[in-house]
C-alpha positions in Angstrom: -7.7 -0.8 8.8 -7.3 1.6 11.6 -5.7 4.8 11.8 -8.2 7.0 10.0 -8.6 5.1 6.9 -11.8 5.0 5.2 -11.5 1.8 2.7 -13.0 2.4 -0.9 -11.7 -0.6 -2.8 -9.6 -3.9 -1.9 -7.4 -5.7 -4.4 -8.2 -3.2 -7.2 -6.9 -4.9 -10.5 -6.3 -3.6 -13.7 -3.8 -4.5 -16.6 -0.9 -2.9 -14.9 -1.2 -5.1 -11.6 -2.9 -4.9 -8.4 -3.2 -2.1 -5.6 -3.9 -4.0 -2.2 -6.3 -1.0 -0.8 -7.5 2.2 -1.9 -8.6 4.3 0.9 -9.3 7.9 2.0 -7.8 9.5 4.9 -8.9 13.1 5.4 -9.0 14.6 2.0 -6.1 12.1 0.8 -6.5 9.4 -1.5 -4.3 6.5 -0.4 -3.1 3.7 -2.3 -2.0 1.0 0.5 0.8 -1.9 -0.3 0.1 -4.4 2.4 3.4 -6.7 3.0 3.2 -9.7 5.4 6.0 -11.9 6.5 6.7 -15.0 8.8 9.8 -14.5 10.8 12.7 -12.4 9.6 14.6 -14.8 7.6 14.0 -13.0 4.4 14.0 -9.7 5.9 11.3 -7.3 7.1 8.0 -6.8 5.3 8.5 -3.3 4.4 12.0 -4.4 2.7 10.0 -6.0 0.0 8.8 -2.6 -1.4 11.9 -2.5 -3.9 12.5 0.5 -6.2 10.9 -1.6 -8.8 7.8 -2.2 -7.0 7.7 1.6 -6.1 7.7 2.2 -9.5 4.9 0.0 -10.2 2.8 1.3 -7.4 3.1 5.0 -8.9 2.1 3.7 -12.2 -1.0 2.0 -10.9 -1.7 5.2 -8.8 -1.7 7.4 -11.9 -3.7 4.8 -13.7 -6.4 4.5 -11.0 -6.3 8.5 -10.9 -7.1 9.2 -14.4 -9.6 6.0 -14.6 -11.7 7.7 -12.0 -11.2 11.2 -13.3 -9.7 12.1 -10.2 -6.1 13.2 -11.1 -6.5 16.6 -9.7 -7.0 14.9 -6.1 -4.2 14.8 -3.2 -3.0 11.3 -3.0 -0.2 9.4 -1.6 1.1 5.8 -1.1 1.6 3.9 2.1 3.0 0.8 3.0 1.7 -1.2 5.8 4.0 -4.0 7.1 2.5 -7.0 8.9 5.1 -8.9 11.2 4.2 -12.5 12.2 6.3 -15.2 14.2 8.0 -17.7 12.2 5.1 -19.7 13.6 2.5 -17.3 12.1 1.5 -15.7 15.5 0.9 -11.7 14.9 3.5 -9.5 16.2 3.4 -6.1 14.9 1.8 -3.7 12.7 3.9 -0.7 10.9 2.2 1.8 9.0 4.5 4.2 6.7 2.5 7.1 5.3 4.0 8.6 2.2 6.3 5.7 2.0 6.5 6.1 -2.0 7.2 9.2 -4.0 7.4 10.3 -7.6 
């Protein structure tokens, strides 16, 4: 992933669900939700991060912080939207920093 992220883990799984990417960006620990869509028939990828999904991401992030004894560390949740054409051809990546907040 570009943009200064240093990936620590991919597909971190626990009893609460899954975090797509755990990374560092400067001093911040970043939990990244990646959404991909082919075409726009079902909306933009970032629109799939509903309020319910946002609450789940916060719960997962807090669990990760507690599990790794780094709850004092600054952190954020970013959303990466990957847009493909209806035929599956890459079109665009959009990164939303601080996309989810408590």
